N, C-alpha and C positions, 0 to 999 in steps of 0.2 A: 734847779729842780725841773724836771720835765713835766709837762702837762699830760693829761689823759690822751690827747691826740697822738703824741709820739708813742705812747704805749700801744694804742690801737694800730698805728703804722707798723710797729715792730712785730706785733702779733700776726699781722697779715703778711709779714715778710717784705714790707716796703721800706726802702732806705730813705732816710731824711738827708733831703739834701741839707856866790854870795860869800862872799868871804865873810867869816864871822868867827868870834871866839867861842861861840856856842857849839858844843859837840852834840850831834844828834844821833850818834851811834855809840853803843857800848858793846864790849865783847860778850857780856852776859845777855842772853836772850836773843842773840843775833840770828836772823833768819838765814837759812841756807837754801840752796836750790837743788831739787831733785831732777836729774837729767839723764837722758840716754846718750849713747856715744855716737849715734849715726850723724854724719855730716854729708853735705852734697857739694855742689860747685859754688864758686865765688863769682858773682856778677858785679862788675865794677862800674860805677858812675863817676865821671862821664866817659871813661875809656871804652867800655863795652856798650853802654846805653847812655844816651844823652840826657835822659831824665830819670828820676826815681820811679815814676809811674811806669815807664817803659821797662825798666829792669824788673820791677815787681811783677808786671804782666808776663815777663819771660821766665820768671823763676818757677822752679818745680819744688815740691816738698823736699826739705833737706838742704836747700840752697841758702846762700847768704847774699844779700845785696849790700855791698860795701860802698859807701857814699864818700866821695872825695870832698875836699874843702870847697866852699862856695856858698852862694845864696841861691836857693831854689824857690821860685815863685810857683809853688805847686799845691794842689789839694789831692793827696794820694789815697786811693781806695785799695784795700787789700782783701782778696777773696781766696788766696791760695794758702793752704794750711802748712804749718811747720816750716816757715821761713823766718830768717833773721834779717832785720834792716838795721844796719849799724853805720854810724859815722866814724870817720878816721880821727876826728877831733871834735869833741863836744861843743866847743866854743866857736868853731870855724865852719861847721856844717850846719847851716841855718835854713830852715824852711820859713819863708816869709809870706804871709797872706796879704800883706799890703792893705789891710783893713777892707779887703774885698772878698777874699776866699773864705769859705766856711770853716773847714777843718784841715789841720796839717796832715795827719795820717789817721785814716779811719779804717778800722778793721771790722769787717761785716760778717757775722755768723761763721766765723772761721776759727779753727783750733790751732794752737801752738805757735802763734805769731809773737816774736820777740822784737821789740824796738829799743835801741840803746845808743847812747853816746852822741846825742845831737840836740839841737835847739829848735823850738817852734815859737814863732812870735807873730803878733799882729793878725790874728784870725778872728773873724766876727763871731764864730761859735767856739770851737774847741781846738786845743793843740794836738793831743794824742787821745784817740777815742776808740775804745773797744766796745762793741755792742753785740749781744748774742754770741759771745765767744767763750771758748774754754782754753785752759792752759796758756795764759798770756803772761808776758813779762815786760815790764817797763823799767829800764835801768839806765842810770847816768843820763837823765833827761833834764833839760832846762826848758821851761815854757813861761812866756810872759806876754802881757797885754792881749788877753783873749776875752771876747764878748760874752762867753758863758763859762766854760770850765777849762782847766789846764789839762790834767790827766784825768780821764773820765772812763769809768768802767760801769756799764749798764747791762743788767741781765747777763753778766759774765762771771766765770767761775775759775777756781784753781789758779789764782794769779799771784804775782809778786811785783810790788812797786817799791823800788829801792833807789838810794843814792840820787835823789832827784830834787829839783828846786822849782817851785812855782810861784809866780808873782803877778799881780795885776789882773785878776779875773773878776768879772762882774759877779759871778756866783761863787765859784770856789776853784782854787788851783787843784783840788783833790776831791773827787766825788766817786762814791761807790753806791750804786742803787739797784734795787729790785733783784736781790739774790738771797737765797737762804736754802741750805747752808752755803755760804759763799766760798769758803776755803781760800781766803785771800790774806796775804801778809803785806803790811805797809811798814817799812822801816827806813830810817835815815832819809827822811824827807823834810825839807824846809818849805813852809807855806806862808806867804805874807802879802800885804797890800791888796787885799781882796775883800769881797763881801763876807765870806766865811772861810776860815782856814781849812777845815774839813767839813764836808757836807755829806750826809748819807741818809737816804730815804728808803725805808723798808728793806734794809740790808742787815746782815748779821749771820751768826752761826759760823764758828771758826773764822771769824774776821778779827784780825789782830792789827791794831795801830800802835806801834811801839817805837821808842827811841827816836822820835822826830821833834821838830820845832814848829810851833804855830804862833806867829807874832805879828803885830801891827795890822791885823785885820779888823773888821767891824766886830766880829765875834770869833773866838778861837775855834771851837768844835761844836757841831750841831747835829748829832744823830737824831732822827725824828721819824714819825709815822705819818701816813696820809693816804687817803683812798684815791688821790689823783694819780698815783702809780699803783701797780699791783704788788702782791706778795706782802701785804701789811700784816702785822705791824713791824716796825723796826725793832729788832731784838737780838740779844746775845752778841753784842759788840764788846770787844776787849780793848781798853785804852790804858796802856801801862808804860811808864818810863819816859813820858814826853815832857818837854819844856814848853809851857804855854804862857805867854806874857804880853802885856801891853796891847791887848786887842781892843783898842779904843779909837780906831780910825774914823775920822769925821769927814775928811775931804777927799776920799778916794772912791772907788767903785762900790756898788752895792745893789741890792734888790730888796723888795718889801720885807721879807722875813729877816734879812740881815739888819735892816733898820730897827725892827722890833726887838731883836736880840742884842742890840748894840751894847758894847762895853762889858761883856761877860767872857769868862775863860772857856768853860764847858757848860753847855746847856743840854740836858737830856730832855727833849720835848716829846712826850708820848712814847719814849723808849722803854723797852721791857727787858728785864733780866740781863742787863749789861753790867760790866765790871769797869770801874774807873779807879785805878790803884797806882800808888807810888809815882804820881806825876808832880812836877814842880810848876806851880801856877802862881803868878804874881802880877801886880800892877794892873788891876782892872777897875774901871770907873764904877761898876756895879757889883758883880759877884765873881768869886773864883769858880765855884761849881754850883749849878742850880738844877733842881729837878722840878719840872712843871708839866701838868697836863697840857695837851695841845688841842686847839679847837680849829675845825674846818667849817667855815660858815656855810659852804655849799658842798658838803661831802657827798661822795657817790655811794658810800656803803658804810655800814656800822662796823666797829671793830669785831673781829672774830672772837669766840670764847677762848679761854686759856687752853682748853683741851686741843685746840687746833694750832697752837703756836709752833709745834714741831713739824707741821705739815710742810714738805718741801715746796719751794717756790715753783719748781718745774711742774708740780702737780696743781697747785692753786691757781697759777696763771692761765690754766685751761678753763677755769670757770667762766660762765657767761659774764660779759661786761654789763654793769648796771646801765639801764637805758637813759637815766637822767639823775640829777642830784636828788638826794633824799633829805637835804636840809642840814641843820647844824649837827656835826659829828664831833664828839669829844674823845680824844685818845688819852686814856689814863697812863700814868707813868708808875710802874710798880716792879718789884722784884730786883731792883738795881742795888749793887754793892759798891759803896764808896769807901775805900779803905786806904789808909797810909799815905794820903796826898799831903804835900807841904804847900800851904796856901797863905799868901800874905799880900798886903797892900791893896785890899779891896775897898772900894769907895762906900759900899753899903754893908755887906757882910761877906765873909769868906765862903761860907757854906750855907745854902738856902734850900728849903723846901717851900714850894709856893703854888700859886694858882693864877690863872689868866684873868678872870673876872670874879664876880661873886661865885662861891662854890656852887656847882651844879648838884641838885638833889640826887642822892643815890650814888654820887661819885665823890670819894674822899679827895682832899687836896693831896698833893704829892707828899710822900712820907709814909703812907699806908703801904706796907709790903716792901719798902726800901729800907736799907740799913746803912749805918755810918759808924766807922770805928777807926781809931788810931790816926785820924787826920790831925795834922799840926795846924791849928787855926787860932785866931784870936776872937772870932765872933761867928754866930750862926743865927739863922731864923728858921724855926723858933729857937730862942735861947736854950742851950743845953741839948741840942738836937742829938748829939752823939750819946748822951745818957738816956734820952727818951727811946731812941731806936737803934741800939747797937747791933752789930752783926754777931751771930753765933752766941747769943746770950740774952737773958731777960733785960728789959728796960726798967727804968725807975718809976714807971707808972705815970709819967707826965703826959700832958695833953699835946700831941704832936700837931694839932690843928690850931692851937692858940699861939699867935705870933708868927704864923707863916707869912711869907712875902707876897704881897699883891702885885703880880707882874702886870696886871692890867693897867695900874697907875704908872708903872715904869714905862710900859710900851706906849702909853699916851704921850709921853715926853720923847718924841722922836726927833732925831737930828734932821737938818735940811737934806733933802734928796739931791744928789748930784745929777748932772746931765748923764744921759745914757752912754755918752762917749768918754766918761771920766777915765775909764781903763786905758785909754790910748796915751795918757801922759803919766802913768805910774812909773816909779823908778826902774831903770834897767839894772838887772842883777849883775854883780861882778862875775868875772870868769869863774867857772866851776871846775871841780876836779874831774879829770878825764878817766875813762875806763882804762885800766892797765892793758898795755899791748893791744890796743883796739884794732890795729891793722892786721895783726897776726894771730890773735887769740882764737881758739876753736869756737865753733858755733853749734854746740850740741843741741839736740832736740830738748825742749823744755817740757817737763811733765807736770810738776806741781811744786808749790813751796813746801819745805819741810816745816813741821810744827815747831814753834819756838818754845823755849823753856821760860815761860812767863815768870815763874817763881824765882828765877835767877836775876831778874831785872831789878835794879835798885833805883831809888829816887835820884834823878840827875842832880849834879852839883849846880849851884847858882852860877850862871854865866858871868864872866868878867865884863866890865863895862866896855 
């Protein structure tokens, strides 16, 4: 998660410096790409330009930078719109930061940049980073051992992240933040051995995370709200058809929030009006899915009223920044639909409505305004949660606040914190599937992801051992 300082820098225009038996894609609900036909020249590295940065600097809109096999110790900045940067072999075109460089490829306030079929590793910040960008595409990427994020989209819109594998990030291999409505599709991604499998602060609206795998992280998925970034709250995120399991990592990388949320599959922390449906979730030390209000001890602003939740981020981020923290801020979690998930093997309960500490006066614990239906579970907190607060129908009149889960007590039981450099020794992913015909495939202009047919996505099968 970025702090307020990065938000201020971005507002001012200042740049900061697997092979598996699990199938993470199904034909149903598969995202497709909307493109135009225009193409330009092909600039080859190292034949035409000795470095990726030199080729990018020489490229014009519509061109492709085609990168040959090799290890490139570079931190590439991209400011030219509508270019494609593609490796000829995903596993043999490697950007290596040697734990000294910050970002592998960073796209700055630029439209239409496609990065595909290559690997980034050993960067102290991020692997592939889009900030302030529109019409972006990340495809057939591998990223591992990064000090912050793997694939990172911040204040960026109309994007597609697909067929990618992230591992060993201190914060998360996959992050989408500060956008609404985002118009972003994430599909066929594997995320593992990190603090959080998917992290998203103040993002949502046409944001679809589908047909992917989140495993062996400290926590599987953590959409949240917070005033340390703009465009709050996080809302209207769709999480459907994913396999989320064994997110109990104790000896790998992480950061404070990941330690707090340790051992959970999906935690909606102050998230509003989101959908979590038809996911396969299993083997978590604490819970499969939890809904919990989120507290900021030194928040910069109070949550906006519900009447402003549909306000576009590009409008709200022009508001004056608060001059100093206002104190404790509580982000309620409400309006979320939890439907048709298959949850098993949870250490405490499969499905939980909870609170962080003692309930705050005037703010209900999670459960108020949220609904739960058709989830295959063996336990919930409170007991009978699906009968108390079903979707699209009356409840049985039970008390949704009696028997909720006290996350404050769980969070007090934190695992030992690893060294800041624990990410440097996480497992190296196996070779990954290559983009078909990478050296010769066209490089059309990318416009936007097409909307997925969410209703066509089924619960994934249980992966084989």
